[in-house]
ZAMARGU-4260 file (C-alpha; in steps of 0.2 Angstrom, whole numbers, plus 5000, padded with zeros to 4 digits):
<rodrens>
0) 5162/4594/4468 | 5163/4612/4461 | 5144/4615/4464 | 5146/4609/4482 | 5161/4620/4484
5) 5151/4635/4478 | 5136/4631/4489 | 5147/4629/4504 | 5157/4645/4501 | 5140/4654/4500
10) 5136/4646/4517 | 5152/4653/4524 | 5150/4670/4517 | 5132/4671/4524 | 5139/4666/4541
15) 5152/4680/4542 | 5138/4692/4540 | 5133/4688/4557 | 5150/4691/4565 | 5149/4710/4568
20) 5132/4707/4576 | 5138/4693/4587 | 5154/4703/4592 | 5143/4718/4597 | 5132/4706/4608
25) 5147/4699/4616 | 5153/4716/4620 | 5136/4721/4627 | 5135/4705/4638 | 5152/4707/4644
30) 5147/4724/4651 | 5131/4717/4658 | 5142/4704/4667 | 5154/4717/4673 | 5140/4728/4680
35) 5132/4713/4688 | 5148/4708/4696 | 5150/4726/4703 | 5132/4726/4709 | 5136/4710/4719
40) 5152/4717/4726 | 5143/4733/4730 | 5129/4724/4739 | 5141/4713/4749 | 5150/4728/4756
45) 5134/4731/4766 | 5119/4742/4764 | 5108/4743/4780 | 5090/4738/4776 | 5094/4731/4758
50) 5084/4715/4756 | 5074/4717/4772 | 5059/4724/4764 | 5042/4715/4765 | 5037/4706/4749
55) 5044/4693/4737 | 5057/4705/4730 | 5067/4704/4746 | 5070/4686/4744 | 5078/4688/4726
60) 5092/4701/4729 | 5106/4689/4724 | 5118/4696/4711 | 5126/4680/4708 | 5111/4674/4698
65) 5113/4689/4687 | 5131/4685/4685 | 5128/4667/4681 | 5114/4672/4668 | 5126/4684/4659
70) 5140/4671/4659 | 5128/4658/4652 | 5124/4670/4638 | 5142/4673/4635 | 5145/4655/4633
75) 5131/4653/4621 | 5137/4668/4611 | 5155/4661/4611 | 5149/4645/4603 | 5139/4655/4590
80) 5155/4666/4587 | 5166/4651/4584 | 5153/4645/4571 | 5151/4661/4561 | 5169/4666/4562
85) 5175/4650/4554 | 5183/4651/4537 | 5181/4633/4534 | 5168/4619/4535 | 5175/4608/4549
90) 5172/4590/4550 | 5176/4582/4567 | 5181/4564/4568 | 5176/4555/4584 | 5175/4538/4592
95) 5183/4527/4603 | 5202/4523/4602 | 5207/4509/4590 | 5192/4511/4579 | 5201/4520/4564
100) 5199/4538/4568 | 5217/4542/4563 | 5216/4531/4548 | 5201/4540/4542 | 5210/4557/4544
105) 5225/4551/4534 | 5213/4546/4520 | 5204/4563/4520 | 5220/4574/4522 | 5233/4564/4512
110) 5245/4564/4527 | 5253/4548/4533 | 5257/4539/4549 | 5271/4552/4553 | 5259/4566/4554
115) 5243/4557/4560 | 5249/4542/4570 | 5239/4527/4569 | 5243/4509/4575 | 5238/4494/4584
120) 5237/4491/4602 | 5238/4506/4613 | 5232/4523/4607 | 5247/4533/4599 | 5239/4550/4596
125) 5244/4561/4611 | 5239/4578/4604 | 5223/4582/4596 | 5225/4591/4580 | 5216/4602/4567
130) 5220/4599/4549 | 5216/4612/4535 | 5217/4611/4517 | 5229/4623/4509 | 5235/4622/4491
135) 5251/4631/4495 | 5255/4629/4513 | 5262/4613/4521 | 5268/4613/4539 | 5262/4613/4557
140) 5259/4627/4569 | 5261/4622/4587 | 5255/4632/4602 | 5266/4627/4617 | 5260/4627/4635
145) 5267/4640/4647 | 5274/4632/4663 | 5258/4638/4672 | 5246/4632/4659 | 5255/4615/4658
150) 5252/4613/4677 | 5234/4620/4677 | 5228/4610/4661 | 5239/4594/4661 | 5245/4590/4679
155) 5232/4597/4690 | 5218/4587/4683 | 5228/4571/4687 | 5229/4577/4705 | 5211/4580/4706
160) 5207/4563/4699 | 5219/4554/4710 | 5215/4564/4725 | 5233/4571/4727 | 5232/4588/4735
165) 5238/4601/4734 | 5244/4601/4715 | 5261/4607/4712 | 5262/4626/4710 | 5278/4626/4699
170) 5289/4615/4689 | 5301/4612/4704 | 5287/4606/4715 | 5281/4595/4701 | 5299/4588/4699
175) 5300/4584/4717 | 5283/4578/4720 | 5283/4561/4729 | 5270/4551/4719 | 5265/4534/4726
180) 5272/4519/4717 | 5254/4512/4715 | 5236/4514/4719 | 5229/4505/4734 | 5220/4489/4730
185) 5203/4495/4737 | 5204/4511/4727 | 5208/4501/4711 | 5193/4490/4713 | 5182/4505/4715
190) 5190/4515/4701 | 5200/4505/4689 | 5206/4520/4679 | 5216/4527/4693 | 5231/4515/4690
195) 5234/4520/4672 | 5232/4539/4677 | 5245/4537/4690 | 5257/4529/4678 | 5253/4543/4665
200) 5258/4557/4678 | 5273/4548/4684 | 5279/4547/4666 | 5276/4565/4664 | 5287/4568/4679
205) 5301/4557/4674 | 5302/4564/4657 | 5301/4583/4663 | 5319/4587/4657 | 5315/4581/4639
210) 5301/4595/4637 | 5303/4607/4651 | 5313/4619/4639 | 5298/4619/4627 | 5286/4626/4640
215) 5287/4644/4634 | 5269/4648/4628 | 5276/4653/4611 | 5270/4647/4594 | 5282/4638/4584
220) 5282/4631/4566 | 5287/4613/4563 | 5290/4604/4546 | 5277/4590/4544 | 5290/4577/4543
225) 5296/4581/4560 | 5278/4582/4568 | 5277/4565/4575 | 5287/4568/4591 | 5275/4583/4595
230) 5259/4574/4593 | 5262/4555/4596 | 5265/4544/4611 | 5283/4538/4610 | 5288/4520/4610
235) 5295/4513/4626 | 5313/4511/4628 | 5328/4511/4640 | 5331/4527/4650 | 5320/4543/4651
240) 5308/4543/4636 | 5306/4559/4627 | 5289/4566/4628 | 5288/4582/4618 | 5270/4581/4616
245) 5267/4586/4634 | 5272/4603/4630 | 5260/4606/4615 | 5244/4615/4619 | 5237/4615/4601
250) 5242/4609/4584 | 5236/4615/4568 | 5242/4606/4552 | 5240/4613/4534 | 5243/4603/4518
255) 5234/4600/4501 | 5220/4587/4503 | 5220/4574/4489 | 5203/4579/4483 | 5197/4593/4471
260) 5187/4608/4476 | 5189/4607/4495 | 5198/4623/4498 | 5187/4628/4513 | 5188/4611/4522
265) 5195/4608/4539 | 5196/4592/4549 | 5196/4590/4568 | 5204/4576/4577 | 5193/4576/4592
270) 5199/4569/4609 | 5197/4550/4609 | 5183/4543/4620 | 5188/4531/4633 | 5206/4536/4634
275) 5212/4536/4652 | 5216/4554/4654 | 5208/4567/4665 | 5193/4577/4658 | 5193/4568/4642
280) 5174/4569/4640 | 5175/4588/4644 | 5188/4591/4630 | 5177/4580/4618 | 5162/4591/4622
285) 5172/4607/4620 | 5178/4601/4603 | 5160/4596/4597 | 5153/4612/4603 | 5165/4625/4597
290) 5176/4617/4583 | 5166/4607/4571 | 5150/4608/4560 | 5148/4590/4558 | 5154/4574/4566
295) 5159/4557/4559 | 5159/4544/4573 | 5170/4529/4568 | 5165/4511/4573 | 5176/4497/4568
300) 5168/4479/4569 | 5181/4468/4575 | 5178/4451/4583 | 5176/4459/4600 | 5168/4475/4594
305) 5155/4469/4582 | 5140/4475/4591 | 5133/4492/4596 | 5137/4492/4614 | 5134/4504/4629
310) 5150/4513/4626 | 5145/4517/4608 | 5127/4523/4614 | 5135/4534/4627 | 5147/4542/4614
315) 5132/4545/4603 | 5122/4552/4617 | 5137/4564/4621 | 5137/4570/4603 | 5118/4573/4605
320) 5120/4583/4621 | 5129/4597/4612 | 5118/4599/4597 | 5101/4602/4606 | 5097/4616/4593
325) 5098/4605/4578 | 5093/4587/4573 | 5107/4576/4578 | 5104/4566/4562 | 5109/4582/4553
330) 5125/4583/4563 | 5132/4566/4564 | 5137/4551/4553 | 5141/4534/4559 | 5155/4527/4549
335) 5157/4508/4550 | 5175/4506/4546 | 5176/4490/4536 | 5194/4489/4534 | 5202/4472/4538
340) 5186/4467/4546 | 5177/4450/4543 | 5161/4451/4532 | 5151/4443/4546 | 5157/4456/4559
345) 5152/4470/4547 | 5135/4463/4543 | 5132/4460/4562 | 5136/4478/4566 | 5126/4485/4551
350) 5111/4474/4556 | 5113/4479/4575 | 5113/4498/4570 | 5097/4496/4559 | 5088/4485/4571
355) 5093/4492/4588 | 5098/4510/4585 | 5087/4516/4571 | 5073/4504/4572 | 5058/4504/4559
360) 5056/4523/4558 | 5067/4527/4543 | 5063/4545/4544 | 5071/4547/4561 | 5086/4535/4557
365) 5104/4539/4560 | 5114/4541/4545 | 5125/4525/4543 | 5139/4523/4530 | 5150/4507/4527
370) 5167/4511/4520 | 5185/4506/4522 | 5193/4521/4531 | 5210/4516/4523 | 5203/4516/4505
375) 5205/4534/4500 | 5194/4532/4484 | 5181/4524/4495 | 5182/4538/4508 | 5181/4552/4494
380) 5166/4544/4485 | 5156/4536/4499 | 5160/4547/4514 | 5167/4565/4510 | 5156/4568/4494
385) 5140/4563/4503 | 5144/4573/4518 | 5148/4589/4509 | 5133/4587/4499 | 5123/4585/4514
390) 5131/4600/4523 | 5128/4611/4507 | 5109/4607/4510 | 5109/4606/4529 | 5121/4619/4535
395) 5109/4634/4532 | 5095/4626/4542 | 5107/4621/4555 | 5115/4638/4556 | 5097/4646/4557
400) 5093/4633/4571 | 5109/4637/4581 | 5106/4656/4579 | 5088/4655/4584 | 5092/4644/4599
405) 5105/4656/4605 | 5093/4670/4603 | 5080/4661/4613 | 5092/4657/4627 | 5099/4675/4628
410) 5081/4682/4628 | 5076/4670/4642 | 5091/4675/4652 | 5088/4694/4648 | 5070/4692/4654
415) 5076/4684/4669 | 5089/4698/4673 | 5075/4711/4669 | 5064/4703/4682 | 5078/4702/4695
420) 5083/4721/4692 | 5065/4726/4695 | 5066/4718/4712 | 5083/4727/4715 | 5075/4743/4710
425) 5060/4741/4721 | 5072/4737/4736 | 5083/4752/4732 | 5069/4764/4730 | 5063/4759/4748
430) 5079/4764/4755 | 5080/4782/4761 | 5095/4790/4753 | 5097/4808/4757 | 5106/4820/4745
435) 5123/4826/4749 | 5116/4843/4755 | 5104/4834/4767 | 5117/4823/4773 | 5129/4838/4777
440) 5115/4847/4786 | 5111/4832/4796 | 5129/4829/4801 | 5131/4848/4805 | 5116/4847/4817
445) 5122/4831/4825 | 5140/4839/4827 | 5132/4855/4834 | 5122/4845/4846 | 5137/4834/4852
450) 5148/4850/4854 | 5133/4859/4864 | 5131/4844/4875 | 5149/4841/4879 | 5154/4860/4881
455) 5139/4862/4893 | 5145/4847/4903 | 5162/4856/4904 | 5154/4873/4909 | 5145/4864/4923
460) 5161/4857/4929 | 5168/4875/4930 | 5152/4881/4938 | 5154/4869/4952 | 5172/4875/4955
465) 5166/4893/4955 | 5153/4889/4969 | 5155/4896/4987 | 5158/4879/4994 | 5172/4874/4983
470) 5190/4874/4990 | 5205/4873/4979 | 5215/4863/4992 | 5230/4861/4982 | 5231/4880/4978
475) 5228/4884/4997 | 5241/4872/5002 | 5254/4880/4990 | 5249/4898/4997 | 5252/4892/5015
480) 5268/4884/5010 | 5275/4900/5001 | 5269/4910/5016 | 5278/4899/5028 | 5294/4901/5018
485) 5292/4920/5018 | 5289/4920/5036 | 5304/4909/5040 | 5314/4921/5029 | 5308/4936/5039
490) 5311/4928/5056 | 5329/4923/5052 | 5334/4940/5048 | 5329/4942/5030 | 5341/4929/5024
495) 5356/4935/5033 | 5353/4931/5051 | 5348/4943/5065 | 5365/4947/5072 | 5372/4950/5055
500) 5357/4961/5050 | 5359/4971/5066 | 5377/4973/5063 | 5374/4980/5045 | 5360/4991/5052
505) 5371/4999/5066 | 5386/5002/5054 | 5374/5010/5041 | 5366/5021/5054 | 5382/5027/5061
510) 5388/5032/5043 | 5372/5041/5039 | 5370/5048/5057 | 5351/5042/5054 | 5341/5026/5054
515) 5329/5031/5041 | 5340/5029/5025 | 5344/5011/5030 | 5327/5007/5036 | 5319/5013/5019
520) 5331/5003/5009 | 5328/4988/5019 | 5309/4990/5018 | 5310/4992/4999 | 5321/4976/4998
525) 5309/4966/5009 | 5294/4972/4999 | 5301/4966/4982 | 5308/4950/4989 | 5291/4945/4997
530) 5282/4949/4981 | 5294/4939/4971 | 5293/4924/4983 | 5274/4924/4982 | 5275/4922/4963
535) 5279/4904/4966 | 5260/4901/4965 | 5262/4905/4946 | 5264/4887/4942 | 5248/4882/4949
540) 5239/4896/4941 | 5246/4890/4924 | 5241/4873/4929 | 5223/4879/4931 | 5224/4887/4914
545) 5231/4871/4906 | 5216/4862/4914 | 5204/4874/4907 | 5211/4872/4889 | 5212/4853/4891
550) 5194/4853/4897 | 5189/4863/4882 | 5198/4852/4870 | 5189/4837/4877 | 5173/4846/4877
555) 5175/4850/4858 | 5174/4831/4855 | 5184/4818/4845 | 5177/4823/4828 | 5184/4841/4829
560) 5201/4833/4835 | 5202/4825/4818 | 5204/4842/4810 | 5220/4845/4818 | 5231/4830/4814
565) 5246/4828/4826 | 5242/4843/4837 | 5233/4833/4850 | 5227/4841/4866 | 5235/4834/4881
570) 5236/4844/4897 | 5250/4833/4904 | 5262/4838/4889 | 5256/4856/4888 | 5249/4854/4870
575) 5231/4859/4873 | 5235/4877/4868 | 5244/4871/4852 | 5229/4860/4848 | 5217/4874/4850
580) 5227/4886/4840 | 5229/4873/4826 | 5210/4870/4826 | 5207/4889/4825 | 5219/4890/4810
585) 5210/4875/4802 | 5193/4884/4803 | 5200/4900/4797 | 5209/4893/4782 | 5196/4880/4776
590) 5190/4883/4758 | 5173/4888/4766 | 5180/4898/4781 | 5172/4898/4798 | 5178/4914/4805
595) 5166/4916/4820 | 5170/4899/4826 | 5189/4902/4824 | 5187/4919/4833 | 5178/4910/4848
600) 5193/4898/4850 | 5205/4913/4849 | 5195/4921/4863 | 5197/4905/4874 | 5216/4906/4870
605) 5217/4924/4876 | 5212/4920/4894 | 5225/4926/4906 | 5227/4918/4923 | 5246/4920/4928
610) 5253/4928/4944 | 5258/4944/4936 | 5241/4947/4928 | 5229/4940/4941 | 5238/4941/4958
615) 5252/4953/4958 | 5241/4969/4959 | 5232/4963/4974 | 5248/4957/4982 | 5256/4974/4979
620) 5242/4982/4988 | 5244/4970/5003 | 5263/4975/5003 | 5259/4993/5005 | 5263/4993/5023
625) 5281/4990/5018 | 5283/5007/5009 | 5294/5019/5020 | 5282/5033/5018 | 5265/5035/5009
630) 5262/5042/4992 | 5253/5057/4999 | 5262/5061/5016 | 5249/5075/5019 | 5235/5064/5021
635) 5242/5046/5025 | 5254/5041/5038 | 5268/5028/5036 | 5280/5019/5046 | 5292/5033/5047
640) 5290/5036/5066 | 5293/5018/5069 | 5309/5018/5060 | 5317/5032/5069 | 5328/5023/5082
645) 5343/5027/5092 | 5360/5025/5083 | 5365/5011/5095 | 5365/4992/5096 | 5349/4993/5105
650) 5342/5004/5092 | 5347/4992/5078 | 5339/4977/5088 | 5323/4988/5089 | 5324/4992/5071
655) 5325/4973/5066 | 5310/4970/5077 | 5299/4983/5069 | 5303/4979/5051 | 5300/4961/5055
660) 5283/4965/5062 | 5279/4975/5046 | 5285/4961/5035 | 5275/4948/5044 | 5260/4959/5043
665) 5263/4961/5024 | 5266/4942/5021 | 5250/4938/5031 | 5240/4951/5021 | 5247/4944/5005
670) 5242/4926/5010 | 5225/4932/5014 | 5224/4940/4996 | 5230/4924/4988 | 5218/4913/4998
675) 5204/4922/4989 | 5212/4919/4972 | 5205/4901/4968 | 5187/4907/4969 | 5191/4923/4959
680) 5200/4912/4946 | 5187/4899/4945 | 5173/4912/4943 | 5184/4920/4929 | 5186/4903/4920
685) 5168/4899/4922 | 5163/4916/4914 | 5175/4913/4900 | 5169/4895/4897 | 5150/4901/4897
690) 5155/4915/4885 | 5164/4902/4874 | 5150/4889/4874 | 5137/4903/4870 | 5147/4910/4856
695) 5152/4893/4848 | 5135/4885/4849 | 5122/4900/4848 | 5130/4914/4839 | 5120/4921/4824
700) 5132/4912/4812 | 5135/4897/4822 | 5122/4886/4812 | 5129/4891/4795 | 5147/4889/4800
705) 5144/4871/4807 | 5137/4867/4790 | 5152/4874/4782 | 5163/4865/4794 | 5155/4848/4790
710) 5155/4852/4771 | 5174/4855/4772 | 5180/4842/4783 | 5167/4828/4785 | 5179/4815/4776
715) 5191/4819/4790 | 5179/4819/4804 | 5170/4803/4799 | 5185/4793/4792 | 5179/4776/4800
720) 5162/4778/4792 | 5161/4763/4780 | 5144/4758/4784 | 5138/4774/4790 | 5126/4787/4783
725) 5136/4795/4770 | 5144/4779/4764 | 5127/4770/4764 | 5120/4784/4754 | 5135/4783/4741
730) 5133/4764/4740 | 5114/4765/4737 | 5117/4778/4724 | 5130/4767/4716 | 5119/4752/4716
735) 5105/4762/4709 | 5116/4768/4695 | 5122/4750/4691 | 5104/4744/4691 | 5099/4759/4679
740) 5114/4755/4668 | 5110/4737/4667 | 5092/4741/4663 | 5098/4752/4649 | 5109/4739/4642
745) 5095/4727/4642 | 5082/4739/4635 | 5093/4747/4621 | 5096/4735/4606 | 5088/4720/4615
750) 5105/4711/4618 | 5098/4694/4613 | 5094/4697/4594 | 5106/4690/4581 | 5096/4686/4565
755) 5086/4702/4567 | 5101/4712/4570 | 5109/4705/4554 | 5093/4709/4544 | 5094/4727/4551
760) 5111/4729/4544
</rodrens>
């Protein structure tokens, strides 16, 4: 077999030349898959107008089809990679249970019943194994399930088949799961397999403590003499049965095969067909597709199994479903296992295969060999040698067919994605996506318009307050209230009572031998006190100023408010001024400062409307009648003549009467002055507001500074904008970039080429 070995080694060497090309293609298609997923995620976030254009392109903007196409290519390439990456020629052994699969594997590998269990009655092989020839190594490498992979791969499929939901999420839930004792009779009638499946999962639950500690996900080495408990169903016995095999995810055995020149040979124990475990057929397909180069289907003609029946035909059809790229007759051999079979049964099956399966067309007949799977020499001479000879000739064309088929399938999906991307490009080009500068300008214009409209409305409110027919009732009531308090104070003897006041006046007049010193002092005291008492209107003046600032804060709008953070304008809490100051600071300290806008806000903050600044000068003029003598006695007359009274009790009474009259006149004049203040203050605030609105919106630098303002702070002023103008623009650009990158990946290197890629190397 040395010539066959050399030819097969050449096949394996030729395969490995494709590996870098396939890995490069897989990497490229993974990027295509990732970008397709990002494209789909970006589109689902919402782009107004996308997919609403006229024409057929609008109906195909579904990134899931791109993702599916990329996934299909990756699945194809994964199968190709598993083929070209193999260091061995792998022969899989398939067939229904109890037909001699394990026996054939024993003869081919030289292992015994302890390593590859075989027996009569129920199936004994619990874990499917891969067996490789090694002249030096003898042992087994077991990959254990983790707790999660055990639940996902072993237990969850049982729950799916049995309709038990939800499946346990951890081992504790599995241990405590209340499985039914039996399947309902009507369900058994409809699905006879459910009963055995329920029994299997209950066995796994009952034996959990015997293998739970092995669910580590690790890889462990086991001596071949100890392998049986890890790969075979145990015999039933009293108490919990040890089921270590349930913890094994994969088993790889190595040993020297009993044949010469088979150094690069591997054997695959494919999942048995017809076994009552979930997803058995899917596991079988995976093994056929990814793990073997050739399949030996074993059929043993017993008294009840001597004809090629429907189950056998289905098994062969299953094999054919995964080798669409190659002729199934190059890929499969039907081995009639004659061991311990009656001659008439063997002949009956052989005739049935020739007549019913193959028919008269010998050129398209399935390859059939008759041999005793238990006879190692017969297996070597009549099975292994012909199969290896066949593979030495057939594998090159089979490999070429697989590679060309993969190329064609990838090219088909590549062309499909390219067409889809053209539709995406057309749709995205139809969307108006302004540049960042255009967007900033548009937002600045919008913000300026909003501020102009709201500040003009605020100015109009102040204009109405400044009109001739507007009365500040609250302020006038406060002035009347203060005037009444002053008048009462005056009429009750200036806070001391009339008798006490006259007593004090008489005593002082007698001491001074004159009435003018006391009268002058008293006028001065009354004048100061009346001016102080009228300052009680200061709180209303401050309230009007707070209302002015609060109105300005509202007029500036909610977007500018977002520049200030926690300094919210609120007239009730007196924080409007703090808000405006913080806004001015933000405009002044931005990385692109807006000095004129900031100075305009400073101007608004510099408004003075307090009693001392606005009212006191007028009140002081009204209180001039209470001066003892004029500033220029040569030209003006004062109350001096009225204050000269006799130094008697009657004179003191007369002095009180005359000072009271002067005080009442001064208080009345002060009230009259204050009654005019609301209109004056309203006109002042209206003028300040007009100046602010004019400067803020229409100054020479206003347009430029609004653009700076938006450029510096638009992320803060439009934080909620997830489907708005800017966000939409960014999404459109992102989608365009993804489409362009996908088109580049598809155009550069043509990510469907395998054989030509190898040749280029």
